[in-house]
C-alpha positions in Angstrom: 13.8 147.4 124.7 17.2 146.5 125.8 17.8 145.9 129.6 20.7 147.7 131.2 23.6 145.3 131.7 23.3 145.8 135.5 19.7 144.6 135.5 20.5 141.7 133.1 23.5 140.5 135.1 21.7 141.1 138.4 18.9 138.9 137.1 21.5 136.2 136.1 22.8 136.3 139.7 19.3 135.9 141.0 18.4 133.0 138.6 21.7 131.2 139.5 21.2 131.5 143.2 17.5 130.5 142.9 18.2 127.4 140.9 21.1 126.5 143.2 19.0 126.7 146.4 16.1 124.9 144.8 18.4 122.1 143.7 19.8 122.0 147.3 16.3 121.6 148.6 15.3 118.9 146.2 18.5 116.9 146.8 18.1 117.2 150.6 21.4 119.2 151.0 19.7 122.4 152.2 20.8 121.7 155.8 24.5 121.9 154.9 25.2 125.5 155.6 28.7 125.5 153.9 27.0 124.7 150.6 24.9 127.9 151.0 28.1 129.9 151.0 28.7 128.9 147.4 26.1 131.4 146.2 29.0 133.9 146.1 30.1 132.2 142.9 27.0 133.5 141.2 27.7 137.0 142.5 31.3 136.9 141.2 30.0 135.7 137.8 27.4 138.4 137.4 29.6 141.2 138.6 32.6 140.1 136.5 30.3 139.9 133.5 29.2 143.5 134.0 32.8 144.7 134.3 33.8 142.8 131.2 30.9 144.3 129.3 31.9 147.8 130.4 35.5 147.2 129.3 34.4 145.9 126.0 32.4 149.1 125.5 35.6 151.1 126.2 34.6 152.2 129.7 37.8 151.7 131.7 37.4 154.3 134.5 37.5 152.8 138.0 34.7 154.6 139.7 32.0 154.2 137.0 32.9 150.5 136.7 32.8 150.1 140.5 29.3 151.7 140.6 28.1 149.6 137.8 29.5 146.4 139.5 27.9 147.4 142.8 24.5 148.1 141.3 24.7 144.7 139.6 25.4 142.8 142.8 22.8 144.8 144.8 20.1 144.0 142.2 21.0 140.3 142.4 20.9 140.4 146.2 17.6 142.3 146.3 15.9 140.0 143.8 17.2 137.0 145.8 15.8 138.4 149.1 12.5 139.0 147.4 12.5 135.5 146.0 13.4 134.1 149.5 10.5 136.0 151.1 8.0 134.7 148.5 9.4 131.2 148.8 9.3 131.3 152.6 5.7 132.3 152.7 4.7 129.6 150.2 6.5 127.0 152.5 4.9 128.1 155.7 6.3 131.6 156.6 7.9 131.9 160.0 7.8 128.2 160.6 9.9 127.6 157.5 12.4 130.3 158.4 12.8 128.9 161.9 13.7 125.5 160.4 16.4 127.3 158.3 17.7 129.2 161.3 18.5 126.0 163.2 21.2 125.2 160.6 22.4 128.6 159.6 22.9 132.1 161.1 20.4 132.6 163.8 19.4 131.4 167.2 16.0 132.0 168.6 12.8 132.3 166.5 13.4 134.8 163.7 10.5 135.9 161.5 10.6 136.0 157.7 11.2 139.8 158.0 14.0 139.5 160.5 15.7 136.7 158.5 15.4 138.7 155.3 16.7 141.9 156.7 19.7 140.1 158.2 20.4 138.3 154.8 20.0 141.7 153.1 22.8 143.2 155.2 24.9 140.1 154.7 24.3 140.3 150.9 25.2 144.0 150.9 28.5 143.3 152.6 29.3 140.5 150.3 28.4 142.8 147.3 30.9 145.3 148.5 33.6 142.7 149.0 33.0 141.0 145.7 32.9 144.4 143.9 36.2 145.6 145.4 38.0 142.3 144.8 37.0 142.2 141.1 37.7 145.9 140.7 41.2 145.4 142.1 41.7 142.4 139.8 40.6 144.4 136.7 42.4 147.5 137.7 45.7 145.6 138.0 45.0 143.8 134.7 44.2 147.0 132.8 47.2 148.8 134.2 49.6 146.1 133.0 48.1 145.9 129.5 
């Protein structure tokens, strides 16, 4: 059975982000919040790969490609959030998340659930931004060909 390209590329996004964050933890760089922002590179890669696959299949319409790209990025984000939840609970649950919050987004004492929901909204926003940027790039590129 062949996986849909959205699931395949969403999984690639998840694997890239997971390996990146695990390497940051192992190397002791997890407390550098600006390095965490580099995960957008994996989202760009996966979404761009989906759009390229669509174009190579002859699918050049804007809206279907945008939907496909958005689904890809949302799958990557959802898998990453699920991975974070599992990883957080294996590392101590709320205590682990509170150590993350000191160096990143939150103040106070967020729970794993609160942290995950906030990252889900942030991930959804970045998915929309990445999708629209790449769709504009490909739309301009296709219209000049």
